[in-house]
MIVEX-434248 format. One record per residue: residue in three letters; z, x, y of N, C-alpha, C in turn. Coordinates in pm, whole numbers, padded with zeros to 5 digits, always signed. Example, Ala and Ser with C-alpha at 12.3 -4.5 7.8 and 13.67 -1.06 7.14 Angstrom:
2
ala+00780+01319-00569+00780+01230-00450+00780+01320-00330 ser+00708+01285-00225+00714+01367-00106+00787+01290+00003 
# end
This chain:
191
leu+01573+00504-00667+01626+00519-00525+01783+00462-00538 ser+01854+00494-00429+01988+00404-00413+01961+00304-00274 leu+02013+00263-00254+01985+00152-00141+02007+00233-00025 arg+02112+00353+00027+02079+00463+00094+01975+00548+00082 gln+01895+00560+00001+01793+00651+00001+01654+00564+00056 leu+01644+00433+00042+01568+00324+00056+01583+00318+00221 ala+01698+00311+00252+01661+00262+00388+01673+00393+00446 leu+01728+00530+00436+01639+00613+00506+01487+00634+00496 arg+01453+00594+00401+01277+00646+00357+01204+00517+00440 gly+01282+00389+00475+01183+00304+00543+01193+00228+00689 leu+01388+00314+00741+01418+00247+00867+01258+00327+00927 pro+01242+00451+00967+01179+00529+01037+01001+00456+01007 ser+00988+00412+00948+00853+00301+00911+00874+00199+00989 thr+01009+00086+00983+01016-00058+00982+01025-00071+01140 val+00941-00198+01206+00949-00185+01380+01036-00350+01340 ala+01090-00396+01478+01101-00509+01555+01006-00580+01610 leu+00948-00645+01645+00864-00752+01650+00897-00845+01782 arg+00891-00812+01921+00953-00952+01983+00857-01047+02054 cys+00829-01145+02076+00758-01210+02148+00839-01305+02261 pro+00835-01348+02387+00930-01419+02450+01061-01489+02388 ser+01039-01581+02289+01062-01690+02265+01166-01668+02094 ser+01117-01514+02017+01097-01504+01852+01091-01354+01829 val+01143-01349+01808+01179-01180+01679+01153-01255+01571 ala+01075-01071+01532+01060-01102+01337+01055-00917+01332 ser+00958-00858+01222+00921-00731+01158+00858-00686+01116 gly+00827-00613+01120+00704-00531+01050+00702-00414+01045 phe+00604-00358+00987+00638-00160+00973+00483-00138+00927 phe+00452-00017+00935+00392+00117+00920+00265+00100+00821 val+00165+00037+00772+00072+00092+00698+00001+00186+00711 ala-00035+00233+00787-00129+00362+00855-00092+00399+00945 pro-00153+00474+01048-00152+00556+01157-00117+00400+01272 glu-00091+00390+01375-00118+00280+01477-00108+00134+01409 leu-00118+00121+01254-00120-00008+01230-00021-00066+01150 val+00074-00178+01225+00156-00295+01161+00137-00392+01072 leu+00182-00370+00972+00159-00534+00894+00315-00623+00903 thr+00271-00731+00931+00374-00822+00928+00273-00956+00918 asn+00401-01060+00927+00362-01226+00912+00265-01349+01027 ala+00150-01391+00986+00065-01459+01079+00165-01556+01172 his+00299-01580+01095+00351-01692+01139+00421-01627+01258 ala+00447-01493+01274+00526-01356+01354+00447-01344+01491 leu+00324-01419+01505+00232-01365+01620+00288-01458+01712 cys+00282-01356+01805+00304-01423+01975+00188-01519+01978 pro+00281-01671+02075+00139-01808+02068+00026-01716+02210 gly-00121-01793+02207-00210-01749+02237-00201-01599+02302 gly-00227-01550+02154-00226-01397+02133-00195-01271+02228 gln-00081-01323+02285-00015-01205+02410+00060-01114+02291 pro+00083-00968+02354+00124-00849+02342+00231-00873+02262 met+00277-00766+02155+00415-00858+02104+00468-00724+02117 glu+00569-00680+02187+00687-00616+02183+00721-00533+02049 val+00687-00361+02053+00742-00322+01906+00856-00249+01969 thr+00976-00289+01859+01084-00163+01889+01102-00086+01799 phe+01076+00072+01804+01121+00135+01668+01278+00185+01670 ser+01304+00260+01499+01482+00262+01518+01530+00350+01597 asp+01447+00428+01675+01494+00528+01777+01481+00495+01880 gly+01459+00361+01939+01449+00266+02050+01377+00288+02130 gln+01227+00368+02089+01107+00348+02142+01069+00206+02189 lys+00996+00218+02226+00927+00069+02251+00783+00047+02331 leu+00715+00024+02292+00533-00012+02283+00501-00120+02275 leu+00378-00192+02320+00350-00266+02299+00224-00270+02186 ala+00170-00401+02092+00107-00386+02045-00001-00528+02064 ser-00099-00525+02005-00230-00635+01977-00261-00684+01811 val-00269-00793+01856-00352-00823+01739-00476-00761+01665 trp-00476-00731+01530-00602-00647+01518-00696-00729+01428 ser-00602-00767+01303-00657-00891+01237-00535-00982+01138 ser-00599-01114+01107-00500-01226+01026-00579-01285+00960 asn-00479-01327+00909-00529-01449+00778-00419-01517+00759 thr-00394-01663+00853-00302-01727+00832-00260-01800+00649 asp-00411-01805+00623-00363-01920+00455-00287-01759+00385 leu-00289-01671+00438-00197-01563+00332-00085-01555+00428 asp-00065-01578+00539+00023-01570+00606+00040-01362+00650 leu-00051-01390+00659-00033-01204+00730-00105-01106+00770 ala-00070-01052+00924-00170-00981+01017-00110-00873+01033 val-00178-00782+01086-00149-00685+01094-00227-00598+01253 leu-00143-00597+01317-00111-00542+01472-00144-00393+01505 arg-00212-00366+01569-00237-00212+01631-00166-00226+01734 val-00090-00068+01691+00042+00008+01856-00058+00111+01881 pro-00128+00121+01985-00189+00298+02005-00086+00380+02032 leu-00118+00495+02049+00021+00604+02057+00127+00610+01957 ala+00114+00565+01864+00258+00522+01759+00206+00625+01661 lys+00388+00712+01649+00331+00795+01555+00422+00769+01429 ala+00490+00702+01381+00565+00656+01287+00491+00702+01102 pro+00542+00749+01058+00529+00731+00916+00471+00588+00828 pro+00379+00562+00787+00349+00481+00696+00428+00469+00565 leu+00517+00341+00532+00498+00348+00362+00400+00353+00271 pro+00484+00395+00184+00373+00402+00099+00360+00230+00025 leu+00223+00230-00039+00241+00058-00076+00246+00072-00217 gly+00263-00070-00266+00309-00055-00424+00180-00183-00467 asp+00220-00174-00581+00186-00325-00677+00271-00404-00697 val+00283-00558-00665+00380-00634-00762+00327-00655-00918 gly+00249-00621-00960+00199-00615-01095+00334-00507-01164 thr+00391-00418-01073+00465-00363-01113+00581-00417-01167 ala+00676-00511-01080+00745-00579-01084+00795-00612-01210 ala+00941-00682-01195+00955-00806-01301+01114-00868-01270 val+01081-00956-01308+01225-01063-01291+01342-00962-01284 gly+01430-00966-01231+01608-00903-01299+01548-00744-01206 asp+01443-00701-01129+01442-00589-01052+01501-00606-00906 met+01580-00499-00929+01642-00462-00794+01533-00465-00653 val+01598-00533-00541+01437-00436-00425+01522-00428-00302 ala+01498-00396-00207+01536-00382-00078+01453-00446+00015 phe+01534-00463+00092+01400-00530+00271+01489-00486+00411 ile+01374-00468+00470+01434-00436+00582+01371-00514+00742 gly+01486-00600+00798+01449-00649+00900+01559-00676+00995 ser+01489-00785+01104+01576-00801+01179+01663-00951+01220 pro+01728-00934+01082+01791-01105+01048+01874-01140+01224 met+01792-01281+01252+01889-01327+01389+01877-01237+01542 gly+01789-01097+01540+01793-01081+01595+01877-00928+01608 leu+01916-00925+01483+02010-00778+01401+01936-00678+01421 asp+01837-00623+01493+01745-00534+01405+01810-00427+01327 phe+01680-00388+01239+01709-00286+01146+01856-00311+01065 thr+01846-00395+00966+01940-00459+00879+01859-00472+00792 val+01934-00370+00689+01904-00337+00542+01954-00437+00409 his+01880-00502+00359+01951-00625+00266+01900-00491+00116 glu+01986-00603-00006+01975-00581-00079+01966-00757-00190 gly+01829-00716-00281+01834-00843-00364+01791-00810-00472 thr+01737-00950-00553+01702-00949-00724+01552-01021-00726 ile+01500-00939-00794+01346-01080-00780+01391-01150-00909 ser+01414-01273-00839+01445-01431-00912+01316-01524-00969 ser+01190-01489-00929+01121-01532-00998+00972-01462-00929 leu+00880-01447-00984+00720-01415-00968+00633-01520-00962 ser+00629-01632-00992+00541-01771-01003+00573-01878-00921 arg+00596-01844-00818+00634-01944-00662+00542-01957-00626 ser+00506-02091-00570+00352-02085-00509+00363-02250-00360 val+00357-02165-00268+00364-02259-00137+00207-02228-00083 arg+00115-02365-00088+00037-02404-00015-00103-02288-00127 gly-00111-02284-00244-00172-02193-00306-00135-02043-00341 val-00054-02018-00221-00004-01898-00241+00143-01803-00308 ala+00079-01737-00448+00171-01754-00544+00266-01694-00481 leu+00389-01607-00431+00528-01540-00377+00647-01487-00480 ile+00674-01429-00411+00819-01349-00473+00907-01388-00465 gln+00969-01457-00534+01107-01556-00509+01211-01419-00535 leu+01338-01417-00442+01417-01391-00370+01566-01383-00416 asp+01683-01304-00490+01832-01353-00452+01863-01280-00361 ala+01829-01312-00230+01889-01260-00131+01901-01332+00025 lys+01989-01250+00078+01972-01337+00250+01866-01343+00304 val+01788-01387+00346+01674-01408+00422+01710-01463+00548 asn+01700-01424+00663+01744-01551+00817+01604-01510+00864 pro+01638-01607+00999+01485-01571+01073+01518-01411+01139 gly+01383-01371+01185+01396-01261+01204+01341-01164+01093 asn+01366-01236+00994+01366-01079+00847+01206-01146+00804 ser+01103-01209+00864+00957-01203+00827+00921-01135+00890 gly+00773-01084+00806+00703-00975+00858+00820-00873+00795 gly+00926-00789+00737+00952-00688+00730+00932-00622+00561 pro+00926-00533+00491+00863-00503+00410+01015-00532+00305 leu+00899-00532+00173+01045-00576+00054+00979-00408-00034 leu+01098-00360-00095+01048-00252-00153+01131-00218-00252 asp+00996-00156-00345+01107-00138-00479+01201-00060-00521 asp+01264-00023-00620+01356+00131-00611+01280+00251-00569 gln+01111+00241-00581+01077+00365-00545+01071+00385-00421 gly+01089+00262-00372+01054+00291-00190+00897+00241-00188 arg+00856+00193-00262+00684+00167-00220+00707-00062-00166 val+00653-00100-00122+00616-00201-00020+00555-00264-00154 ile+00618-00400-00177+00556-00472-00288+00525-00612-00230 gly+00591-00653-00100+00598-00782-00064+00658-00759+00106 ile+00573-00897+00112+00649-00932+00255+00749-01056+00299 val+00859-01022+00339+00926-01132+00326+00913-01237+00432 thr+00863-01364+00388+00812-01456+00511+00917-01562+00509 met+00978-01603+00438+01061-01717+00450+01184-01723+00413 lys+01318-01838+00413+01393-01868+00316+01386-01991+00311 his+01469-02032+00158+01469-02193+00143+01540-02264+00251 ala+01497-02356+00341+01548-02412+00439+01699-02493+00381 glu+01708-02520+00275+01839-02604+00279+01973-02539+00171 ala+01893-02409+00149+01994-02314+00062+01990-02145+00111 glu+02142-02105+00055+02130-01998+00108+02117-01877-00039 gly+02036-01726-00012+02010-01688-00136+01884-01723-00180 ile+01769-01782-00124+01705-01821-00159+01567-01767-00080 gly+01523-01633-00120+01388-01625-00004+01271-01593-00035 leu+01192-01560+00003+00984-01600-00066+00946-01466+00011 ala+00887-01392-00041+00813-01264+00013+00637-01251-00074 val+00515-01267+00027+00427-01241-00027+00362-01125-00095 pro+00366-01148-00166+00314-00999-00291+00195-00943-00173 ile+00240-00785-00184+00112-00691-00092+00009-00695-00132 asn-00010-00742-00278-00174-00751-00324-00248-00759-00264 tyr-00229-00920-00177-00314-01018-00139-00383-00937-00009 ala-00247-00805+00060-00360-00755+00232-00492-00715+00132 tyr-00490-00638-00006-00599-00570-00020-00700-00662-00088 gly-00671-00796-00114-00770-00874-00184-00842-00956-00136 gly-00929-01024-00218-00999-01109-00097-01146-01106-00104 glu-01204-01136+00004-01366-01104+00032-01360-01032+00174 gln-01248-01047+00274-01196-00943+00370-01044-00934+00386 pro-01018-00838+00319-00914-00741+00238-00903-00725+00445 leu-00714-00685+00411-00625-00676+00544-00630-00506+00544 leu-00626-00472+00454-00625-00322+00409-00647-00287+00304 lys-00681-00168+00264-00769-00065+00207-00656-00044+00120 pro-00674-00062-00042-00566-00092-00143-00507+00037-00171 pro-00406+00098-00222-00412+00233-00252-00508+00289-00335 ala-00476+00420-00362-00621+00459-00458-00561+00372-00609 asp-00414+00384-00661-00399+00343-00814-00377+00244-00825 thr-00410+00092-00729-00423-00029-00690-00537-00119-00721 val-00538-00200-00832-00705-00260-00843-00690-00376-00744 pro-00782-00394-00667-00779-00549-00602-00761-00669-00679 ser-00715-00733-00611-00727-00916-00712-00790-00972-00647 
# end
């Protein structure tokens, strides 16, 4: 798919998330459920404001989280956004073009393009996808899409002392472990 097609497919399923002093991103993985980063959650369990690409606003509460993986699932009652198809990072390769949607510096629903630079980076024991892309604060929690529009990762951080080095948590972590956050797609084997 072209970047334009990926944007048209991904924007209705992506949301901007706001706490009193921060902004992040997330995306629907099931009706009423949004996947994001655990570090994006509001302090003290406060509800998050969820803004949709059409301007609608709702409140979300934490449904489950895993701080070791930096992943969290929010429940957004009454939400009617379409979930994004979930993929498998095992289908990705260095050099693949990817797209991601987020709210860099509070500029909601910005679409970015990048390239997978490495699939073997590790931070605190978690394997991460390295991107050649302009990741900024507010992109955290946004979907990393392959060229078929499937989510293969969750944008998580950037290198603090460099430009163009972003990192994403592989989507497979959300399916794996003893207490998975999500049910894996039918064609994906949990790790």
